[in-house]
C-alpha positions, 0 to 999 in steps of 0.5 A, spaced: 373 819 309 377 825 308 382 820 305 377 817 300 375 824 297 383 826 296 384 819 292 378 821 288 380 828 286 387 825 285 384 820 280 379 824 277 385 829 275 390 824 273 384 821 268 383 828 265 391 829 264 391 822 261 385 823 256 387 830 254 394 827 252 391 821 249 387 826 245 393 830 243 396 823 241 391 821 236 390 828 233 397 828 232 397 821 229 391 823 224 394 829 222 401 826 220 398 821 216 393 826 212 400 830 210 403 823 209 398 821 204 397 828 201 405 828 199 404 821 196 398 823 192 402 829 190 408 825 188 403 820 184 400 826 180 407 829 179 410 822 176 403 821 172 403 828 169 411 827 167 412 833 171 418 830 175 423 832 169 422 840 171 426 843 177 425 849 180 431 853 184 430 859 188 436 864 190 436 871 193 438 876 189 439 883 192 434 882 197 429 879 193 427 871 192 428 869 184 425 862 182 428 859 176 425 853 172 429 848 169 427 842 165 432 836 166 433 833 159 439 828 161 443 827 167 448 833 165 443 838 162 438 843 165 436 848 160 433 854 163 425 855 162 424 862 166 426 866 172 422 871 175 
């Protein structure tokens, strides 16, 4: 009878661990899928609005982050729009 209690407690503990792991895996899968769908949607909007011709480059200047926006007119042409 004592052995049955130990086995029962062991099975309960293992099932708790397995259920917790399964819940975490499902959550992580849903989270990754949602992020992937948002990235795909953002890329669709960028192409739809023809924003994919713009490039942003960030650099550090005197311990400050500077963003420069360029418009790519052709493969070798990147006229500067603005830096801040």
